[in-house]
Every structure is written in structure tokens, then in C-alpha cells.
C-alpha positions as a Markdown table, in Angstrom:
| # | Residue | x | y | z |
|---|---|---|---|---|
| 1 | Unk | 71.3 | 84.1 | 40.1 |
| 2 | Unk | 71.2 | 83.6 | 44.0 |
| 3 | Unk | 74.7 | 81.7 | 43.7 |
| 4 | Unk | 76.2 | 84.4 | 41.6 |
| 5 | Unk | 74.8 | 87.2 | 44.0 |
| 6 | Unk | 76.3 | 85.2 | 46.9 |
| 7 | Unk | 79.4 | 84.7 | 45.4 |
| 8 | Unk | 79.9 | 88.4 | 44.5 |
| 9 | Unk | 79.0 | 89.3 | 48.3 |
| 10 | Unk | 81.6 | 87.0 | 49.7 |
| 11 | Unk | 84.2 | 88.3 | 47.1 |
| 12 | Unk | 83.3 | 92.1 | 48.3 |
| 13 | Unk | 83.7 | 91.1 | 51.8 |
| 14 | Unk | 87.1 | 89.3 | 51.1 |
| 15 | Unk | 88.3 | 92.2 | 49.1 |
| 16 | Unk | 87.4 | 94.7 | 51.6 |
| 17 | Unk | 89.3 | 92.6 | 54.4 |
| 18 | Unk | 92.3 | 92.5 | 52.0 |
| 19 | Unk | 92.4 | 96.0 | 51.4 |
| 20 | Unk | 91.6 | 97.2 | 54.9 |
| 21 | Unk | 93.8 | 94.6 | 56.5 |
| 22 | Unk | 90.7 | 93.9 | 58.9 |
| 23 | Unk | 88.6 | 90.8 | 59.4 |
| 24 | Unk | 85.4 | 90.5 | 61.6 |
| 25 | Unk | 87.6 | 88.6 | 64.3 |
| 26 | Unk | 90.3 | 91.4 | 64.3 |
| 27 | Unk | 87.7 | 94.2 | 64.5 |
| 28 | Unk | 87.1 | 94.1 | 68.4 |
| 29 | Unk | 90.1 | 94.9 | 70.5 |
| 30 | Unk | 91.5 | 92.4 | 72.7 |
| 31 | Unk | 92.6 | 94.9 | 75.3 |
| 32 | Unk | 89.8 | 97.5 | 76.0 |
| 33 | Unk | 88.1 | 99.4 | 78.8 |
| 34 | Unk | 85.8 | 97.1 | 80.8 |
| 35 | Unk | 84.1 | 99.7 | 83.2 |
| 36 | Unk | 84.4 | 103.0 | 85.1 |
| 37 | Unk | 83.1 | 104.1 | 88.6 |
| 38 | Unk | 83.0 | 108.0 | 87.4 |
| 39 | Unk | 81.2 | 109.2 | 90.3 |
| 40 | Unk | 82.5 | 108.1 | 93.8 |
| 41 | Unk | 79.7 | 107.0 | 95.8 |
| 42 | Unk | 79.0 | 109.2 | 98.7 |
| 43 | Unk | 80.1 | 112.8 | 99.5 |
| 44 | Unk | 82.8 | 114.0 | 97.1 |
| 45 | Unk | 85.1 | 115.3 | 99.8 |
| 46 | Unk | 88.4 | 114.4 | 98.1 |
| 47 | Unk | 89.4 | 112.3 | 100.9 |
| 48 | Unk | 91.8 | 109.4 | 99.7 |
| 49 | Unk | 89.0 | 106.8 | 100.3 |
| 50 | Unk | 86.7 | 108.8 | 98.1 |
| 51 | Unk | 89.1 | 109.4 | 95.3 |
| 52 | Unk | 90.1 | 105.5 | 95.4 |
| 53 | Unk | 86.3 | 104.8 | 95.0 |
| 54 | Unk | 86.7 | 106.1 | 91.6 |
| 55 | Unk | 88.3 | 104.1 | 89.1 |
| 56 | Unk | 88.5 | 102.7 | 85.4 |
| 57 | Unk | 89.1 | 99.1 | 84.8 |
| 58 | Unk | 90.6 | 97.3 | 81.6 |
| 59 | Unk | 90.0 | 93.7 | 80.4 |
| 60 | Unk | 92.2 | 91.5 | 78.2 |
| 61 | Unk | 90.1 | 88.9 | 76.2 |
| 62 | Unk | 93.1 | 87.9 | 74.1 |
| 63 | Unk | 95.1 | 84.9 | 74.3 |
| 64 | Unk | 98.3 | 86.4 | 75.4 |
| 65 | Unk | 99.0 | 88.6 | 78.3 |
| 66 | Unk | 99.7 | 92.3 | 77.2 |
| 67 | Unk | 102.7 | 94.2 | 78.6 |
| 68 | Unk | 101.3 | 97.8 | 79.3 |
| 69 | Unk | 104.6 | 99.6 | 79.9 |
| 70 | Unk | 104.2 | 103.0 | 78.5 |
| 71 | Unk | 100.5 | 102.8 | 77.4 |
| 72 | Unk | 98.4 | 105.7 | 78.7 |
| 73 | Unk | 94.9 | 106.3 | 79.9 |
| 74 | Unk | 93.6 | 110.1 | 79.6 |
| 75 | Unk | 90.5 | 111.8 | 79.8 |
| 76 | Unk | 89.3 | 114.5 | 77.6 |
| 77 | Unk | 90.9 | 117.4 | 79.3 |
| 78 | Unk | 94.3 | 115.6 | 79.1 |
| 79 | Unk | 94.7 | 114.1 | 82.7 |
| 80 | Unk | 97.1 | 111.6 | 82.0 |
| 81 | Unk | 98.2 | 108.0 | 83.7 |
| 82 | Unk | 101.2 | 106.2 | 82.2 |
| 83 | Unk | 101.6 | 102.5 | 83.0 |
| 84 | Unk | 104.9 | 101.3 | 84.3 |
| 85 | Unk | 106.1 | 97.6 | 84.4 |
| 86 | Unk | 102.9 | 95.9 | 84.6 |
| 87 | Unk | 101.0 | 93.2 | 82.4 |
| 88 | Unk | 97.3 | 92.5 | 82.1 |
| 89 | Unk | 96.6 | 88.6 | 82.1 |
| 90 | Unk | 95.2 | 86.8 | 78.9 |
| 91 | Unk | 91.6 | 85.2 | 78.7 |
| 92 | Unk | 89.6 | 87.9 | 80.8 |
| 93 | Unk | 92.3 | 89.3 | 83.0 |
| 94 | Unk | 91.2 | 92.7 | 84.5 |
| 95 | Unk | 93.1 | 95.5 | 85.9 |
| 96 | Unk | 91.7 | 98.6 | 88.1 |
| 97 | Unk | 93.4 | 101.9 | 88.1 |
| 98 | Unk | 92.0 | 104.0 | 91.1 |
| 99 | Unk | 92.2 | 107.8 | 91.2 |
| 100 | Unk | 93.8 | 108.2 | 94.4 |
| 101 | Unk | 96.9 | 107.1 | 96.0 |
| 102 | Unk | 98.0 | 103.7 | 97.2 |
| 103 | Unk | 100.5 | 100.7 | 97.0 |
| 104 | Unk | 100.2 | 99.2 | 93.3 |
| 105 | Unk | 99.3 | 95.4 | 94.0 |
| 106 | Unk | 98.2 | 92.6 | 92.2 |
| 107 | Unk | 95.5 | 93.9 | 89.7 |
| 108 | Unk | 95.0 | 97.5 | 91.4 |
| 109 | Unk | 97.1 | 100.4 | 90.2 |
| 110 | Unk | 96.8 | 104.2 | 91.5 |
| 111 | Unk | 96.8 | 107.1 | 89.6 |
| 112 | Unk | 98.1 | 109.3 | 92.6 |
| 113 | Unk | 95.8 | 112.2 | 91.8 |
| 114 | Unk | 94.6 | 114.3 | 94.6 |
| 115 | Unk | 91.4 | 115.5 | 92.5 |
| 116 | Unk | 88.8 | 113.5 | 90.8 |
| 117 | Unk | 89.6 | 112.6 | 87.1 |
| 118 | Unk | 86.4 | 111.4 | 85.6 |
| 119 | Unk | 83.4 | 114.0 | 85.2 |
| 120 | Unk | 80.4 | 113.0 | 86.9 |
| 121 | Unk | 78.4 | 114.9 | 83.9 |
| 122 | Unk | 80.3 | 113.1 | 81.2 |
| 123 | Unk | 83.7 | 112.1 | 80.0 |
| 124 | Unk | 85.8 | 110.1 | 77.6 |
| 125 | Unk | 88.7 | 107.6 | 78.6 |
| 126 | Unk | 91.3 | 106.9 | 76.0 |
| 127 | Unk | 93.6 | 104.1 | 76.0 |
| 128 | Unk | 96.8 | 104.4 | 74.1 |
| 129 | Unk | 99.8 | 102.3 | 73.2 |
| 130 | Unk | 103.4 | 103.7 | 74.1 |
| 131 | Unk | 103.6 | 104.8 | 70.5 |
| 132 | Unk | 100.3 | 106.7 | 70.7 |
| 133 | Unk | 98.1 | 104.5 | 68.9 |
| 134 | Unk | 94.5 | 104.5 | 70.0 |
| 135 | Unk | 93.5 | 101.1 | 71.4 |
| 136 | Unk | 90.1 | 101.9 | 72.9 |
| 137 | Unk | 87.8 | 104.5 | 74.1 |
| 138 | Unk | 85.0 | 104.6 | 76.7 |
| 139 | Unk | 82.4 | 107.8 | 76.6 |
| 140 | Unk | 79.7 | 108.4 | 78.9 |
| 141 | Unk | 77.2 | 111.4 | 79.4 |
| 142 | Unk | 75.1 | 112.4 | 82.6 |
| 143 | Unk | 73.1 | 109.5 | 83.8 |
| 144 | Unk | 70.9 | 110.4 | 86.8 |
| 145 | Unk | 71.1 | 107.9 | 89.6 |
| 146 | Unk | 74.2 | 106.0 | 88.2 |
| 147 | Unk | 77.6 | 106.3 | 89.4 |
| 148 | Unk | 79.2 | 103.6 | 86.8 |
| 149 | Unk | 79.4 | 102.6 | 83.3 |
| 150 | Unk | 80.2 | 99.4 | 81.4 |
| 151 | Unk | 82.2 | 100.3 | 78.5 |
């Protein structure tokens, strides 16, 4: 009886994966948000240094680099950052997008905003492909004494 029940359970899992096209290994995105510094440390004075202390980061845990051209990051209110010709390395490659201005170099990119993007009291970041497909999101609420979140 146990063998029949186990066989039926395995068949149900296989059928679900076949119908949905999903498998446990493919359920977690390989390109995702890694963390966000949503409240710039110190006084929020809108200086470029303070704006650049606010950031969001991505990680690629997949086996291939990902070309981000046309991908977007946006917040709940619609502030949108569009990636240019940049790739994120495979096997744990990380990339930071800082809110203020600067020169894009290596793994650090700049949004170019003159105002803070991420709300200290809570927000959601959305990562979408160039075609608009949602890849990942990261949400946080108000956390007394915290200025960052691991996504």
C-alpha cells in the first residue's frame, strides 16, 4: 500500500511539472535581487554621496552570464532604471545600482537620480526583462533601526 501511495505521489509531482513546465530546480530564479540599502546612512540631505549610499544589488547564481540590456528595475511608484549594455557574471556575480550620479564602472552602476528612490517606510523593487517579464521582486516594510534588507 505504501508503495502505491508513493508511486501515486511521484506521478502527481511529475504530472504537475509537465503541465506547468516547472521543476523544483527551475523554481528559483538564477538572476535575482540580492539586497537593498533603502535608507542612506546619516542625514538625508540629497547630496550625491548620500544618494549613492542608497543602492540595490542583483546576484546571478546561474552558470551563464546574463546580458541585462533593456532589463529594468522599478519601485512601486514607477521610478525606473533601464540597463544599457551590461552583463552580470555567472556563478555568484553581483551588480550594484546606486541611486545618485557617477561613472558606471565594473560592478557598480548609477541611476542618475537627484532624489531618493527607495522608501524608508517600505517599498518593492521589481526586476523585469526587456520584454517586460517579471524576473524577481523584493519587498520590505518599516524596520526600526535597519537601513538595509537582504532580498
